[in-house]
C-alpha positions, 0 to 999 in steps of 0.5 A: 559573550555579548548579546550579538554573539548569543543570538548569533549562537541561538540562531545557528542552533535553531537553523542547524536543528531546522536543517536537520529535521528537514533532511530527515523529512526529505529522506523519509519522503524518498523512503516512502516513495520507494516503498510505495513503488514496491507496493504497487509492484507486489500488490497484484502478486498477492491479492486478487482483483475484483474482476478476477474474483468475480469471473472465478465465482461465476465459473464455480456457480455454473459448475455447481448448477450443472452438478445440481442439475445432474443430480436432479435429473438422477433423482427423477429417474 
């Protein structure tokens, strides 16, 4: 083999490897986008938002305050 053939063979192998890596990266990015979209859909189902949590805690504190007030009134009698 002459030098030109070896150079062509080496460059062909390099571009083949580079193309394969680029395709693998492209597929991986597409899968990540798909997973991220699924996560955005499922996340509100599994986790409580900060606003909802604060509302629920506020309601619980109000209920406890009413209970404590009733207990204080009972203890005074």
